[in-house]
A tleap script that builds the chain and sets N, CA, C and O, in Angstrom:
source leaprc.protein.ff14SB
mol = sequence {
  NMET ASN ARG LYS ARG ILE ILE ARG LYS VAL
  GLU MET LYS PHE TRP ASP THR VAL THR PRO
  LEU MET ASP THR SER GLY PRO ILE LEU LYS
  THR LYS LYS ALA ILE TYR LYS THR LEU HIE
  SER LYS THR GLY PHE LEU ALA SER LEU LEU
  PHE VAL TRP SER ALA VAL GLY PHE VAL SER
  GLY LEU LEU ILE GLY LYS LEU ILE SER ILE
  PHE PRO CLEU
}
set mol.1.N position { 54.754 139.159 48.012 }
set mol.1.CA position { 54.301 139.353 46.648 }
set mol.1.C position { 53.763 138.038 46.108 }
set mol.1.O position { 54.345 136.971 46.305 }
set mol.2.N position { 52.667 138.146 45.441 }
set mol.2.CA position { 52.151 136.922 44.850 }
set mol.2.C position { 52.771 136.700 43.472 }
set mol.2.O position { 53.453 137.567 42.926 }
set mol.3.N position { 52.513 135.520 42.933 }
set mol.3.CA position { 53.151 135.106 41.682 }
set mol.3.C position { 52.762 136.010 40.519 }
set mol.3.O position { 53.596 136.305 39.663 }
set mol.4.N position { 51.521 136.450 40.474 }
set mol.4.CA position { 51.053 137.282 39.372 }
set mol.4.C position { 51.803 138.622 39.321 }
set mol.4.O position { 52.156 139.093 38.240 }
set mol.5.N position { 52.045 139.232 40.483 }
set mol.5.CA position { 52.767 140.507 40.527 }
set mol.5.C position { 54.229 140.334 40.124 }
set mol.5.O position { 54.798 141.196 39.454 }
set mol.6.N position { 54.837 139.215 40.535 }
set mol.6.CA position { 56.238 138.955 40.177 }
set mol.6.C position { 56.374 138.769 38.668 }
set mol.6.O position { 57.285 139.315 38.045 }
set mol.7.N position { 55.460 137.995 38.089 }
set mol.7.CA position { 55.504 137.758 36.643 }
set mol.7.C position { 55.293 139.067 35.885 }
set mol.7.O position { 55.972 139.322 34.890 }
set mol.8.N position { 54.365 139.890 36.342 }
set mol.8.CA position { 54.107 141.173 35.691 }
set mol.8.C position { 55.327 142.088 35.778 }
set mol.8.O position { 55.663 142.779 34.817 }
set mol.9.N position { 55.984 142.086 36.936 }
set mol.9.CA position { 57.178 142.920 37.124 }
set mol.9.C position { 58.325 142.450 36.223 }
set mol.9.O position { 59.018 143.272 35.625 }
set mol.10.N position { 58.526 141.130 36.124 }
set mol.10.CA position { 59.575 140.592 35.263 }
set mol.10.C position { 59.283 140.925 33.804 }
set mol.10.O position { 60.191 141.276 33.051 }
set mol.11.N position { 58.015 140.817 33.405 }
set mol.11.CA position { 57.658 141.140 32.021 }
set mol.11.C position { 57.920 142.609 31.709 }
set mol.11.O position { 58.422 142.929 30.631 }
set mol.12.N position { 57.594 143.490 32.618 }
set mol.12.CA position { 57.836 144.913 32.400 }
set mol.12.C position { 59.337 145.211 32.291 }
set mol.12.O position { 59.760 146.000 31.446 }
set mol.13.N position { 60.130 144.576 33.149 }
set mol.13.CA position { 61.583 144.766 33.076 }
set mol.13.C position { 62.124 144.245 31.746 }
set mol.13.O position { 63.002 144.863 31.144 }
set mol.14.N position { 61.594 143.099 31.287 }
set mol.14.CA position { 62.025 142.536 30.011 }
set mol.14.C position { 61.755 143.512 28.870 }
set mol.14.O position { 62.647 143.794 28.070 }
set mol.15.N position { 60.533 144.025 28.791 }
set mol.15.CA position { 60.199 144.929 27.690 }
set mol.15.C position { 60.902 146.275 27.821 }
set mol.15.O position { 61.196 146.916 26.812 }
set mol.16.N position { 61.174 146.711 29.041 }
set mol.16.CA position { 61.945 147.945 29.223 }
set mol.16.C position { 63.379 147.782 28.722 }
set mol.16.O position { 64.013 148.757 28.319 }
set mol.17.N position { 63.881 146.565 28.747 }
set mol.17.CA position { 65.233 146.290 28.258 }
set mol.17.C position { 65.253 146.062 26.745 }
set mol.17.O position { 66.140 146.563 26.053 }
set mol.18.N position { 64.282 145.312 26.233 }
set mol.18.CA position { 64.280 144.917 24.822 }
set mol.18.C position { 63.881 146.061 23.894 }
set mol.18.O position { 64.433 146.179 22.800 }
set mol.19.N position { 62.955 146.889 24.294 }
set mol.19.CA position { 62.466 147.952 23.421 }
set mol.19.C position { 63.571 148.894 22.944 }
set mol.19.O position { 63.623 149.168 21.745 }
set mol.20.N position { 64.455 149.408 23.797 }
set mol.20.CA position { 65.536 150.260 23.277 }
set mol.20.C position { 66.511 149.505 22.365 }
set mol.20.O position { 67.096 150.099 21.459 }
set mol.21.N position { 66.685 148.210 22.597 }
set mol.21.CA position { 67.590 147.446 21.748 }
set mol.21.C position { 67.040 147.298 20.333 }
set mol.21.O position { 67.807 147.274 19.371 }
set mol.22.N position { 65.718 147.198 20.198 }
set mol.22.CA position { 65.099 146.983 18.893 }
set mol.22.C position { 64.754 148.288 18.178 }
set mol.22.O position { 64.165 148.258 17.097 }
set mol.23.N position { 65.106 149.412 18.754 }
set mol.23.CA position { 64.842 150.709 18.145 }
set mol.23.C position { 65.616 150.818 16.835 }
set mol.23.O position { 66.601 150.107 16.634 }
set mol.24.N position { 65.175 151.708 15.939 }
set mol.24.CA position { 65.843 151.849 14.645 }
set mol.24.C position { 67.291 152.316 14.791 }
set mol.24.O position { 68.120 152.028 13.928 }
set mol.25.N position { 67.599 153.019 15.852 }
set mol.25.CA position { 68.986 153.429 16.085 }
set mol.25.C position { 69.642 152.574 17.162 }
set mol.25.O position { 70.685 152.942 17.703 }
set mol.26.N position { 69.031 151.426 17.473 }
set mol.26.CA position { 69.556 150.547 18.505 }
set mol.26.C position { 70.730 149.717 18.006 }
set mol.26.O position { 70.999 149.676 16.805 }
set mol.27.N position { 71.421 149.064 18.913 }
set mol.27.CA position { 72.622 148.312 18.540 }
set mol.27.C position { 72.348 147.082 17.669 }
set mol.27.O position { 73.201 146.700 16.867 }
set mol.28.N position { 71.189 146.463 17.808 }
set mol.28.CA position { 70.899 145.266 17.019 }
set mol.28.C position { 70.744 145.620 15.547 }
set mol.28.O position { 71.346 144.970 14.693 }
set mol.29.N position { 69.953 146.632 15.235 }
set mol.29.CA position { 69.764 147.005 13.835 }
set mol.29.C position { 71.013 147.640 13.238 }
set mol.29.O position { 71.271 147.483 12.045 }
set mol.30.N position { 71.790 148.352 14.046 }
set mol.30.CA position { 73.054 148.901 13.540 }
set mol.30.C position { 74.013 147.775 13.154 }
set mol.30.O position { 74.679 147.844 12.121 }
set mol.31.N position { 74.076 146.745 13.987 }
set mol.31.CA position { 74.936 145.599 13.685 }
set mol.31.C position { 74.448 144.867 12.448 }
set mol.31.O position { 75.250 144.462 11.607 }
set mol.32.N position { 73.136 144.695 12.331 }
set mol.32.CA position { 72.565 144.016 11.166 }
set mol.32.C position { 72.881 144.778 9.881 }
set mol.32.O position { 73.238 144.170 8.872 }
set mol.33.N position { 72.754 146.093 9.912 }
set mol.33.CA position { 73.055 146.913 8.737 }
set mol.33.C position { 74.533 146.826 8.372 }
set mol.33.O position { 74.878 146.767 7.192 }
set mol.34.N position { 75.404 146.818 9.375 }
set mol.34.CA position { 76.843 146.737 9.108 }
set mol.34.C position { 77.200 145.381 8.493 }
set mol.34.O position { 77.999 145.317 7.559 }
set mol.35.N position { 76.616 144.304 9.009 }
set mol.35.CA position { 76.884 142.980 8.452 }
set mol.35.C position { 76.351 142.889 7.025 }
set mol.35.O position { 77.022 142.343 6.149 }
set mol.36.N position { 75.151 143.419 6.784 }
set mol.36.CA position { 74.570 143.404 5.444 }
set mol.36.C position { 75.454 144.183 4.471 }
set mol.36.O position { 75.699 143.741 3.349 }
set mol.37.N position { 75.929 145.347 4.915 }
set mol.37.CA position { 76.776 146.186 4.068 }
set mol.37.C position { 78.100 145.488 3.762 }
set mol.37.O position { 78.606 145.578 2.643 }
set mol.38.N position { 78.663 144.791 4.755 }
set mol.38.CA position { 79.926 144.087 4.566 }
set mol.38.C position { 79.762 142.894 3.629 }
set mol.38.O position { 80.582 142.690 2.734 }
set mol.39.N position { 78.712 142.109 3.828 }
set mol.39.CA position { 78.522 140.915 3.005 }
set mol.39.C position { 78.169 141.244 1.564 }
set mol.39.O position { 78.428 140.435 0.672 }
set mol.40.N position { 77.591 142.398 1.316 }
set mol.40.CA position { 77.229 142.769 -0.039 }
set mol.40.C position { 78.298 143.616 -0.721 }
set mol.40.O position { 78.030 144.295 -1.713 }
set mol.41.N position { 79.499 143.568 -0.181 }
set mol.41.CA position { 80.626 144.187 -0.856 }
set mol.41.C position { 81.460 143.064 -1.479 }
set mol.41.O position { 81.259 141.888 -1.175 }
set mol.42.N position { 82.378 143.431 -2.336 }
set mol.42.CA position { 83.190 142.419 -3.013 }
set mol.42.C position { 84.052 141.657 -2.012 }
set mol.42.O position { 84.180 140.436 -2.112 }
set mol.43.N position { 84.637 142.351 -1.062 }
set mol.43.CA position { 85.477 141.707 -0.056 }
set mol.43.C position { 84.669 140.754 0.813 }
set mol.43.O position { 85.114 139.643 1.101 }
set mol.44.N position { 83.491 141.182 1.227 }
set mol.44.CA position { 82.636 140.323 2.040 }
set mol.44.C position { 82.172 139.098 1.290 }
set mol.44.O position { 82.100 138.004 1.851 }
set mol.45.N position { 81.852 139.283 0.004 }
set mol.45.CA position { 81.432 138.158 -0.819 }
set mol.45.C position { 82.560 137.146 -0.977 }
set mol.45.O position { 82.327 135.942 -0.875 }
set mol.46.N position { 83.769 137.615 -1.222 }
set mol.46.CA position { 84.910 136.703 -1.365 }
set mol.46.C position { 85.231 136.003 -0.048 }
set mol.46.O position { 85.606 134.831 -0.044 }
set mol.47.N position { 85.088 136.708 1.059 }
set mol.47.CA position { 85.326 136.093 2.366 }
set mol.47.C position { 84.292 135.009 2.653 }
set mol.47.O position { 84.634 133.948 3.176 }
set mol.48.N position { 83.029 135.269 2.313 }
set mol.48.CA position { 82.005 134.241 2.533 }
set mol.48.C position { 82.225 133.046 1.619 }
set mol.48.O position { 82.003 131.908 2.030 }
set mol.49.N position { 82.661 133.287 0.377 }
set mol.49.CA position { 82.986 132.171 -0.517 }
set mol.49.C position { 84.147 131.351 0.040 }
set mol.49.O position { 84.111 130.121 0.008 }
set mol.50.N position { 85.156 132.016 0.543 }
set mol.50.CA position { 86.291 131.322 1.130 }
set mol.50.C position { 85.849 130.461 2.314 }
set mol.50.O position { 86.284 129.318 2.454 }
set mol.51.N position { 84.991 131.010 3.155 }
set mol.51.CA position { 84.484 130.275 4.314 }
set mol.51.C position { 83.682 129.049 3.883 }
set mol.51.O position { 83.861 127.967 4.442 }
set mol.52.N position { 82.804 129.206 2.900 }
set mol.52.CA position { 81.969 128.089 2.437 }
set mol.52.C position { 82.834 126.999 1.821 }
set mol.52.O position { 82.642 125.821 2.125 }
set mol.53.N position { 83.780 127.363 0.962 }
set mol.53.CA position { 84.614 126.345 0.325 }
set mol.53.C position { 85.579 125.705 1.310 }
set mol.53.O position { 85.958 124.548 1.128 }
set mol.54.N position { 85.979 126.416 2.332 }
set mol.54.CA position { 86.793 125.810 3.387 }
set mol.54.C position { 85.996 124.748 4.125 }
set mol.54.O position { 86.516 123.676 4.433 }
set mol.55.N position { 84.743 125.043 4.405 }
set mol.55.CA position { 83.882 124.070 5.081 }
set mol.55.C position { 83.648 122.853 4.195 }
set mol.55.O position { 83.664 121.722 4.682 }
set mol.56.N position { 83.430 123.072 2.896 }
set mol.56.CA position { 83.238 121.958 1.963 }
set mol.56.C position { 84.495 121.095 1.912 }
set mol.56.O position { 84.394 119.868 1.941 }
set mol.57.N position { 85.657 121.700 1.837 }
set mol.57.CA position { 86.911 120.947 1.803 }
set mol.57.C position { 87.143 120.174 3.089 }
set mol.57.O position { 87.612 119.036 3.053 }
set mol.58.N position { 86.824 120.773 4.211 }
set mol.58.CA position { 87.000 120.100 5.496 }
set mol.58.C position { 86.103 118.866 5.600 }
set mol.58.O position { 86.556 117.794 5.999 }
set mol.59.N position { 84.830 119.027 5.238 }
set mol.59.CA position { 83.888 117.908 5.322 }
set mol.59.C position { 84.267 116.811 4.330 }
set mol.59.O position { 84.205 115.629 4.668 }
set mol.60.N position { 84.655 117.181 3.120 }
set mol.60.CA position { 85.053 116.155 2.153 }
set mol.60.C position { 86.326 115.443 2.610 }
set mol.60.O position { 86.469 114.243 2.375 }
set mol.61.N position { 87.240 116.142 3.248 }
set mol.61.CA position { 88.432 115.506 3.796 }
set mol.61.C position { 88.089 114.520 4.901 }
set mol.61.O position { 88.687 113.448 4.986 }
set mol.62.N position { 87.130 114.876 5.745 }
set mol.62.CA position { 86.680 113.945 6.777 }
set mol.62.C position { 86.060 112.698 6.166 }
set mol.62.O position { 86.324 111.583 6.619 }
set mol.63.N position { 85.230 112.883 5.134 }
set mol.63.CA position { 84.589 111.737 4.485 }
set mol.63.C position { 85.603 110.846 3.782 }
set mol.63.O position { 85.522 109.622 3.885 }
set mol.64.N position { 86.539 111.431 3.081 }
set mol.64.CA position { 87.565 110.636 2.391 }
set mol.64.C position { 88.438 109.911 3.411 }
set mol.64.O position { 88.797 108.753 3.197 }
set mol.65.N position { 88.780 110.562 4.498 }
set mol.65.CA position { 89.561 109.917 5.549 }
set mol.65.C position { 88.809 108.748 6.170 }
set mol.65.O position { 89.407 107.714 6.466 }
set mol.66.N position { 87.516 108.902 6.367 }
set mol.66.CA position { 86.705 107.809 6.916 }
set mol.66.C position { 86.653 106.649 5.927 }
set mol.66.O position { 86.762 105.494 6.339 }
set mol.67.N position { 86.493 106.922 4.653 }
set mol.67.CA position { 86.476 105.852 3.642 }
set mol.67.C position { 87.809 105.117 3.595 }
set mol.67.O position { 87.840 103.892 3.481 }
set mol.68.N position { 88.895 105.849 3.682 }
set mol.68.CA position { 90.220 105.208 3.653 }
set mol.68.C position { 90.410 104.350 4.898 }
set mol.68.O position { 91.021 103.284 4.825 }
set mol.69.N position { 89.900 104.796 6.031 }
set mol.69.CA position { 90.061 103.990 7.243 }
set mol.69.C position { 89.177 102.734 7.215 }
set mol.69.O position { 89.517 101.728 7.837 }
set mol.70.N position { 88.053 102.788 6.501 }
set mol.70.CA position { 87.205 101.612 6.369 }
set mol.70.C position { 87.832 100.589 5.437 }
set mol.70.O position { 87.862 99.397 5.742 }
set mol.71.N position { 88.332 101.055 4.306 }
set mol.71.CA position { 88.957 100.192 3.303 }
set mol.71.C position { 90.456 100.488 3.231 }
set mol.71.O position { 90.881 101.296 2.405 }
set mol.72.N position { 91.253 99.855 4.072 }
set mol.72.CA position { 92.699 100.165 4.049 }
set mol.72.C position { 93.341 99.692 2.731 }
set mol.72.O position { 92.915 98.704 2.133 }
set mol.73.N position { 94.348 100.408 2.313 }
set mol.73.CA position { 95.017 100.063 1.054 }
set mol.73.C position { 96.065 98.995 1.241 }
set mol.73.O position { 96.717 98.595 0.277 }
savepdb mol mol.pdb
quit
């Protein structure tokens, strides 16, 4: 087999795999809809706020710890 036929065969296999995944009833869009539905509920919103503020607290703790280690008391 020459290179052109191999590349064409790989491309066809790729699109044969990806097309059903991107279908409106495929797993990717179903997952996206479920995540969107969860995040736009009150529980999802509070969970995302908790995650964001946890990250902010963690980073600020790292920065304050670094400052204290630079300037010991």
